[in-house]
C-alpha positions in Angstrom: 78.3 28.0 50.0 79.9 30.9 48.3 78.2 33.2 45.7 79.9 33.1 42.4 80.3 36.6 40.9 82.2 35.8 37.7 83.4 32.9 35.6 85.9 33.0 32.8 86.0 30.1 30.3 89.1 29.3 28.3 92.8 28.7 28.7 93.9 32.3 27.9 92.2 34.4 30.6 93.3 37.7 29.3 93.0 37.4 25.5 90.5 34.8 24.4 88.5 33.6 27.5 84.7 34.3 27.6 83.7 36.1 30.8 80.3 35.9 32.4 79.5 38.3 35.3 76.3 38.3 37.4 74.3 41.4 36.4 75.9 41.6 32.9 73.4 42.5 30.1 73.2 40.0 27.2 71.1 39.7 24.1 70.8 43.5 23.6 69.8 44.2 27.2 66.8 41.9 27.0 68.3 39.6 29.6 70.8 39.8 32.5 73.0 37.1 34.0 71.0 36.3 37.1 73.0 33.6 38.9 76.0 31.4 38.3 75.7 28.1 40.2 77.9 25.0 40.5 76.0 21.7 40.3 76.8 19.8 43.5 76.6 16.4 41.7 78.6 17.0 38.5 80.6 20.1 39.4 79.4 21.8 36.2 78.8 25.5 36.2 75.4 26.8 35.1 74.6 30.3 34.0 71.1 31.5 34.5 69.5 34.5 32.8 66.5 36.7 33.9 64.4 38.8 31.6 62.3 41.9 32.3 59.3 39.7 33.1 61.4 38.2 35.9 61.5 34.8 34.1 64.6 32.8 34.8 66.2 30.5 32.2 69.2 28.2 32.1 71.4 29.6 29.4 74.7 27.8 29.5 76.4 24.9 31.3 80.2 24.3 31.4 81.5 20.9 32.5 84.6 20.4 34.6 86.8 19.4 31.6 87.0 23.0 30.4 89.5 25.5 31.9 87.5 27.8 34.2 88.4 30.6 36.5 85.9 31.5 39.2 85.6 34.7 41.1 83.4 34.8 44.3 81.6 37.7 45.9 83.5 39.0 48.8 81.5 41.0 51.4 83.5 42.7 54.1 
């Protein structure tokens, strides 16, 4: 299994797609993107957040009918 580093949602990657990156601050720095995981049963991508109390929350889910670009972590 590969770790997902970034997903981009939308047909126009450069101009109008939404980008979600692991470690990205959201909601005025009260949360960070913790993990991006693909559901093995549905193929949907789920974005989880973590707050300063280390509580993890499912934030967004994108189904496979949406145009999605995935970047994986590459460790050399």
